[in-house]
N, CA and C atoms of all chains as a GROMACS GRO file, in nm:
protein
  327
    1UNK      N    1  -6.397   2.893 -15.155
    1UNK     CA    2  -6.360   2.860 -15.017
    1UNK      C    3  -6.418   2.966 -14.924
    2UNK      N    4  -6.502   2.923 -14.827
    2UNK     CA    5  -6.564   3.020 -14.738
    2UNK      C    6  -6.462   3.076 -14.639
    3UNK      N    7  -6.485   3.200 -14.597
    3UNK     CA    8  -6.392   3.260 -14.500
    3UNK      C    9  -6.389   3.181 -14.370
    4UNK      N   10  -6.273   3.184 -14.308
    4UNK     CA   11  -6.257   3.114 -14.181
    4UNK      C   12  -6.326   3.197 -14.072
    5UNK      N   13  -6.414   3.134 -13.994
    5UNK     CA   14  -6.484   3.207 -13.889
    5UNK      C   15  -6.442   3.156 -13.751
    6UNK      N   16  -6.470   3.240 -13.650
    6UNK     CA   17  -6.436   3.202 -13.513
    6UNK      C   18  -6.510   3.076 -13.472
    7UNK      N   19  -6.633   3.060 -13.521
    7UNK     CA   20  -6.711   2.942 -13.482
    7UNK      C   21  -6.654   2.816 -13.547
    8UNK      N   22  -6.602   2.829 -13.669
    8UNK     CA   23  -6.536   2.715 -13.734
    8UNK      C   24  -6.413   2.672 -13.653
    9UNK      N   25  -6.338   2.771 -13.607
    9UNK     CA   26  -6.218   2.742 -13.531
    9UNK      C   27  -6.250   2.680 -13.396
   10UNK      N   28  -6.360   2.729 -13.336
   10UNK     CA   29  -6.393   2.686 -13.200
   10UNK      C   30  -6.414   2.536 -13.190
   11UNK      N   31  -6.454   2.474 -13.301
   11UNK     CA   32  -6.482   2.331 -13.297
   11UNK      C   33  -6.355   2.248 -13.317
   12UNK      N   34  -6.241   2.314 -13.340
   12UNK     CA   35  -6.116   2.241 -13.364
   12UNK      C   36  -6.024   2.249 -13.243
   13UNK      N   37  -5.931   2.154 -13.233
   13UNK     CA   38  -5.830   2.155 -13.128
   13UNK      C   39  -5.735   2.273 -13.151
   14UNK      N   40  -5.674   2.324 -13.044
   14UNK     CA   41  -5.587   2.443 -13.056
   14UNK      C   42  -5.481   2.435 -13.166
   15UNK      N   43  -5.411   2.321 -13.174
   15UNK     CA   44  -5.305   2.316 -13.276
   15UNK      C   45  -5.364   2.304 -13.417
   16UNK      N   46  -5.486   2.248 -13.424
   16UNK     CA   47  -5.555   2.240 -13.554
   16UNK      C   48  -5.606   2.378 -13.594
   17UNK      N   49  -5.644   2.458 -13.493
   17UNK     CA   50  -5.687   2.596 -13.522
   17UNK      C   51  -5.574   2.671 -13.591
   18UNK      N   52  -5.452   2.658 -13.538
   18UNK     CA   53  -5.337   2.726 -13.598
   18UNK      C   54  -5.313   2.673 -13.740
   19UNK      N   55  -5.329   2.543 -13.756
   19UNK     CA   56  -5.313   2.481 -13.888
   19UNK      C   57  -5.412   2.541 -13.988
   20UNK      N   58  -5.539   2.554 -13.944
   20UNK     CA   59  -5.644   2.607 -14.032
   20UNK      C   60  -5.614   2.751 -14.072
   21UNK      N   61  -5.568   2.830 -13.973
   21UNK     CA   62  -5.534   2.970 -14.001
   21UNK      C   63  -5.411   2.976 -14.092
   22UNK      N   64  -5.312   2.894 -14.063
   22UNK     CA   65  -5.190   2.894 -14.142
   22UNK      C   66  -5.216   2.861 -14.288
   23UNK      N   67  -5.308   2.767 -14.311
   23UNK     CA   68  -5.340   2.728 -14.448
   23UNK      C   69  -5.400   2.845 -14.527
   24UNK      N   70  -5.473   2.933 -14.457
   24UNK     CA   71  -5.531   3.051 -14.523
   24UNK      C   72  -5.428   3.163 -14.536
   25UNK      N   73  -5.344   3.173 -14.433
   25UNK     CA   74  -5.248   3.283 -14.426
   25UNK      C   75  -5.133   3.265 -14.526
   26UNK      N   76  -5.086   3.141 -14.537
   26UNK     CA   77  -4.966   3.114 -14.615
   26UNK      C   78  -4.972   3.167 -14.759
   27UNK      N   79  -5.082   3.140 -14.834
   27UNK     CA   80  -5.085   3.190 -14.973
   27UNK      C   81  -5.081   3.342 -14.983
   28UNK      N   82  -5.140   3.409 -14.882
   28UNK     CA   83  -5.140   3.555 -14.883
   28UNK      C   84  -4.998   3.607 -14.860
   29UNK      N   85  -4.927   3.541 -14.768
   29UNK     CA   86  -4.789   3.583 -14.739
   29UNK      C   87  -4.696   3.543 -14.853
   30UNK      N   88  -4.723   3.428 -14.913
   30UNK     CA   89  -4.641   3.382 -15.026
   30UNK      C   90  -4.644   3.484 -15.139
   31UNK      N   91  -4.760   3.548 -15.157
   31UNK     CA   92  -4.774   3.647 -15.264
   31UNK      C   93  -4.687   3.769 -15.237
   32UNK      N   94  -4.656   3.794 -15.109
   32UNK     CA   95  -4.576   3.910 -15.071
   32UNK      C   96  -4.426   3.876 -15.066
   33UNK      N   97  -4.395   3.762 -15.004
   33UNK     CA   98  -4.255   3.722 -14.985
   33UNK      C   99  -4.244   3.570 -15.003
   34UNK      N  100  -4.233   3.527 -15.127
   34UNK     CA  101  -4.240   3.384 -15.156
   34UNK      C  102  -4.132   3.304 -15.086
   35UNK      N  103  -4.009   3.360 -15.078
   35UNK     CA  104  -3.898   3.282 -15.022
   35UNK      C  105  -3.908   3.263 -14.871
   36UNK      N  106  -3.970   3.362 -14.804
   36UNK     CA  107  -3.975   3.358 -14.658
   36UNK      C  108  -4.114   3.326 -14.606
   37UNK      N  109  -4.206   3.288 -14.696
   37UNK     CA  110  -4.346   3.271 -14.656
   37UNK      C  111  -4.363   3.172 -14.541
   38UNK      N  112  -4.291   3.060 -14.545
   38UNK     CA  113  -4.304   2.959 -14.440
   38UNK      C  114  -4.264   3.012 -14.303
   39UNK      N  115  -4.151   3.084 -14.299
   39UNK     CA  116  -4.103   3.137 -14.172
   39UNK      C  117  -4.192   3.251 -14.121
   40UNK      N  118  -4.232   3.339 -14.212
   40UNK     CA  119  -4.318   3.450 -14.171
   40UNK      C  120  -4.452   3.397 -14.120
   41UNK      N  121  -4.508   3.298 -14.191
   41UNK     CA  122  -4.634   3.239 -14.145
   41UNK      C  123  -4.615   3.178 -14.007
   42UNK      N  124  -4.505   3.108 -13.986
   42UNK     CA  125  -4.476   3.048 -13.856
   42UNK      C  126  -4.468   3.152 -13.745
   43UNK      N  127  -4.408   3.267 -13.777
   43UNK     CA  128  -4.399   3.374 -13.678
   43UNK      C  129  -4.537   3.431 -13.647
   44UNK      N  130  -4.614   3.456 -13.751
   44UNK     CA  131  -4.745   3.518 -13.731
   44UNK      C  132  -4.842   3.426 -13.658
   45UNK      N  133  -4.822   3.296 -13.668
   45UNK     CA  134  -4.912   3.202 -13.600
   45UNK      C  135  -4.898   3.209 -13.449
   46UNK      N  136  -4.797   3.280 -13.400
   46UNK     CA  137  -4.783   3.298 -13.255
   46UNK      C  138  -4.878   3.405 -13.204
   47UNK      N  139  -4.938   3.481 -13.295
   47UNK     CA  140  -5.034   3.585 -13.259
   47UNK      C  141  -5.168   3.519 -13.221
   48UNK      N  142  -5.246   3.590 -13.138
   48UNK     CA  143  -5.379   3.539 -13.099
   48UNK      C  144  -5.466   3.511 -13.221
   49UNK      N  145  -5.545   3.403 -13.209
   49UNK     CA  146  -5.630   3.364 -13.321
   49UNK      C  147  -5.728   3.474 -13.363
   50UNK      N  148  -5.782   3.547 -13.266
   50UNK     CA  149  -5.879   3.652 -13.301
   50UNK      C  150  -5.814   3.758 -13.389
   51UNK      N  151  -5.688   3.790 -13.357
   51UNK     CA  152  -5.618   3.890 -13.438
   51UNK      C  153  -5.582   3.832 -13.575
   52UNK      N  154  -5.547   3.704 -13.578
   52UNK     CA  155  -5.514   3.639 -13.705
   52UNK      C  156  -5.636   3.637 -13.797
   53UNK      N  157  -5.754   3.611 -13.740
   53UNK     CA  158  -5.876   3.613 -13.822
   53UNK      C  159  -5.899   3.751 -13.880
   54UNK      N  160  -5.873   3.853 -13.799
   54UNK     CA  161  -5.887   3.990 -13.846
   54UNK      C  162  -5.790   4.017 -13.961
   55UNK      N  163  -5.667   3.967 -13.947
   55UNK     CA  164  -5.567   3.988 -14.052
   55UNK      C  165  -5.606   3.922 -14.183
   56UNK      N  166  -5.674   3.806 -14.173
   56UNK     CA  167  -5.718   3.737 -14.295
   56UNK      C  168  -5.821   3.821 -14.371
   57UNK      N  169  -5.896   3.902 -14.295
   57UNK     CA  170  -6.000   3.985 -14.356
   57UNK      C  171  -5.946   4.121 -14.398
   58UNK      N  172  -5.831   4.159 -14.342
   58UNK     CA  173  -5.781   4.295 -14.362
   58UNK      C  174  -5.639   4.294 -14.419
   59UNK      N  175  -5.626   4.311 -14.551
   59UNK     CA  176  -5.493   4.310 -14.613
   59UNK      C  177  -5.398   4.412 -14.552
   60UNK      N  178  -5.452   4.527 -14.509
   60UNK     CA  179  -5.365   4.630 -14.449
   60UNK      C  180  -5.304   4.582 -14.319
   61UNK      N  181  -5.386   4.517 -14.236
   61UNK     CA  182  -5.336   4.463 -14.109
   61UNK      C  183  -5.234   4.354 -14.136
   62UNK      N  184  -5.265   4.270 -14.234
   62UNK     CA  185  -5.174   4.161 -14.267
   62UNK      C  186  -5.040   4.215 -14.316
   63UNK      N  187  -5.046   4.312 -14.407
   63UNK     CA  188  -4.922   4.369 -14.460
   63UNK      C  189  -4.836   4.427 -14.349
   64UNK      N  190  -4.901   4.498 -14.256
   64UNK     CA  191  -4.827   4.561 -14.146
   64UNK      C  192  -4.757   4.456 -14.062
   65UNK      N  193  -4.828   4.346 -14.031
   65UNK     CA  194  -4.769   4.240 -13.948
   65UNK      C  195  -4.659   4.166 -14.023
   66UNK      N  196  -4.678   4.147 -14.153
   66UNK     CA  197  -4.576   4.079 -14.233
   66UNK      C  198  -4.448   4.162 -14.235
   67UNK      N  199  -4.462   4.293 -14.250
   67UNK     CA  200  -4.344   4.380 -14.250
   67UNK      C  201  -4.273   4.375 -14.116
   68UNK      N  202  -4.353   4.375 -14.008
   68UNK     CA  203  -4.297   4.365 -13.873
   68UNK      C  204  -4.218   4.234 -13.857
   69UNK      N  205  -4.280   4.126 -13.902
   69UNK     CA  206  -4.217   3.994 -13.890
   69UNK      C  207  -4.089   3.989 -13.972
   70UNK      N  208  -4.092   4.051 -14.088
   70UNK     CA  209  -3.976   4.051 -14.177
   70UNK      C  210  -3.858   4.122 -14.112
   71UNK      N  211  -3.888   4.235 -14.046
   71UNK     CA  212  -3.782   4.312 -13.978
   71UNK      C  213  -3.724   4.228 -13.864
   72UNK      N  214  -3.812   4.162 -13.787
   72UNK     CA  215  -3.766   4.078 -13.677
   72UNK      C  216  -3.681   3.962 -13.728
   73UNK      N  217  -3.725   3.905 -13.839
   73UNK     CA  218  -3.654   3.791 -13.897
   73UNK      C  219  -3.515   3.832 -13.946
   74UNK      N  220  -3.509   3.948 -14.013
   74UNK     CA  221  -3.380   3.996 -14.065
   74UNK      C  222  -3.286   4.031 -13.951
   75UNK      N  223  -3.342   4.090 -13.843
   75UNK     CA  224  -3.260   4.124 -13.726
   75UNK      C  225  -3.206   3.996 -13.662
   76UNK      N  226  -3.292   3.894 -13.655
   76UNK     CA  227  -3.252   3.766 -13.596
   76UNK      C  228  -3.142   3.701 -13.679
   77UNK      N  229  -3.158   3.705 -13.810
   77UNK     CA  230  -3.059   3.643 -13.898
   77UNK      C  231  -2.926   3.718 -13.891
   78UNK      N  232  -2.932   3.850 -13.880
   78UNK     CA  233  -2.810   3.930 -13.868
   78UNK      C  234  -2.738   3.897 -13.738
   79UNK      N  235  -2.816   3.876 -13.631
   79UNK     CA  236  -2.760   3.841 -13.502
   79UNK      C  237  -2.689   3.705 -13.509
   80UNK      N  238  -2.753   3.611 -13.578
   80UNK     CA  239  -2.695   3.478 -13.592
   80UNK      C  240  -2.561   3.484 -13.664
   81UNK      N  241  -2.553   3.572 -13.765
   81UNK     CA  242  -2.432   3.580 -13.845
   81UNK      C  243  -2.318   3.646 -13.771
   82UNK      N  244  -2.349   3.744 -13.684
   82UNK     CA  245  -2.243   3.815 -13.614
   82UNK      C  246  -2.201   3.742 -13.488
   83UNK      N  247  -2.283   3.646 -13.443
   83UNK     CA  248  -2.255   3.575 -13.320
   83UNK      C  249  -2.135   3.482 -13.337
   84UNK      N  250  -2.270   2.571 -13.100
   84UNK     CA  251  -2.303   2.636 -13.228
   84UNK      C  252  -2.430   2.580 -13.287
   85UNK      N  253  -2.496   2.488 -13.214
   85UNK     CA  254  -2.622   2.435 -13.265
   85UNK      C  255  -2.737   2.476 -13.173
   86UNK      N  256  -2.732   2.604 -13.131
   86UNK     CA  257  -2.835   2.656 -13.042
   86UNK      C  258  -2.972   2.647 -13.105
   87UNK      N  259  -3.076   2.636 -13.018
   87UNK     CA  260  -3.211   2.621 -13.070
   87UNK      C  261  -3.260   2.747 -13.139
   88UNK      N  262  -3.194   2.863 -13.110
   88UNK     CA  263  -3.240   2.987 -13.170
   88UNK      C  264  -3.221   2.986 -13.322
   89UNK      N  265  -3.131   2.899 -13.368
   89UNK     CA  266  -3.108   2.889 -13.512
   89UNK      C  267  -3.234   2.838 -13.581
   90UNK      N  268  -3.310   2.757 -13.508
   90UNK     CA  269  -3.431   2.699 -13.565
   90UNK      C  270  -3.552   2.792 -13.559
   91UNK      N  271  -3.532   2.909 -13.497
   91UNK     CA  272  -3.642   3.004 -13.489
   91UNK      C  273  -3.644   3.088 -13.615
   92UNK      N  274  -3.755   3.125 -13.671
   92UNK     CA  275  -3.888   3.081 -13.628
   92UNK      C  276  -3.924   2.946 -13.688
   93UNK      N  277  -4.020   2.875 -13.626
   93UNK     CA  278  -4.068   2.749 -13.685
   93UNK      C  279  -4.130   2.779 -13.820
   94UNK      N  280  -4.101   2.696 -13.918
   94UNK     CA  281  -4.150   2.721 -14.054
   94UNK      C  282  -4.281   2.648 -14.080
   95UNK      N  283  -4.376   2.720 -14.135
   95UNK     CA  284  -4.505   2.660 -14.168
   95UNK      C  285  -4.502   2.607 -14.311
   96UNK      N  286  -4.554   2.485 -14.329
   96UNK     CA  287  -4.567   2.428 -14.463
   96UNK      C  288  -4.714   2.395 -14.485
   97UNK      N  289  -4.773   2.446 -14.593
   97UNK     CA  290  -4.915   2.421 -14.618
   97UNK      C  291  -4.945   2.272 -14.626
   98UNK      N  292  -5.050   2.231 -14.557
   98UNK     CA  293  -5.092   2.092 -14.562
   98UNK      C  294  -5.017   2.002 -14.465
   99UNK      N  295  -4.914   2.056 -14.399
   99UNK     CA  296  -4.838   1.977 -14.302
   99UNK      C  297  -4.884   2.017 -14.161
  100UNK      N  298  -4.914   1.918 -14.075
  100UNK     CA  299  -4.960   1.950 -13.940
  100UNK      C  300  -4.867   2.049 -13.870
  101UNK      N  301  -4.928   2.154 -13.815
  101UNK     CA  302  -4.849   2.260 -13.753
  101UNK      C  303  -4.817   2.224 -13.608
  102UNK      N  304  -4.690   2.225 -13.574
  102UNK     CA  305  -4.651   2.200 -13.435
  102UNK      C  306  -4.546   2.301 -13.391
  103UNK      N  307  -4.552   2.419 -13.452
  103UNK     CA  308  -4.453   2.522 -13.422
  103UNK      C  309  -4.445   2.559 -13.276
  104UNK      N  310  -4.561   2.583 -13.214
  104UNK     CA  311  -4.561   2.625 -13.075
  104UNK      C  312  -4.514   2.512 -12.984
  105UNK      N  313  -4.551   2.390 -13.018
  105UNK     CA  314  -4.510   2.276 -12.936
  105UNK      C  315  -4.359   2.258 -12.940
  106UNK      N  316  -4.297   2.291 -13.055
  106UNK     CA  317  -4.153   2.272 -13.068
  106UNK      C  318  -4.076   2.378 -12.991
  107UNK      N  319  -4.145   2.490 -12.958
  107UNK     CA  320  -4.079   2.597 -12.883
  107UNK      C  321  -4.102   2.577 -12.734
  108UNK      N  322  -4.227   2.546 -12.696
  108UNK     CA  323  -4.258   2.527 -12.554
  108UNK      C  324  -4.186   2.404 -12.499
  109UNK      N  325  -4.147   2.411 -12.372
  109UNK     CA  326  -4.080   2.296 -12.311
  109UNK      C  327  -4.176   2.177 -12.295
   0.00000   0.00000   0.00000
């Protein structure tokens, strides 16, 4: 499977662009947090496409963002429970 | 008790059309 490029994305509609990135991102996140992969991927897809492409190429960037998303998600869930 | 924040974040499923942002935006 060839890497996702900006030019490949440019030819797709905006919501399809997110779909294309999500399809690449999800397996990488699943390997880190299988149970929360869907939610974490959904959160990360709110980031700019250019940064998402960078994350696909850079495991360190991806890991950092996944950890950030995980903290936000846990804080959100804690808030829901105490509300 | 059925606030929309409970549905956050939108969950991505591989192979399923993504409409996460559309479901959040008005």
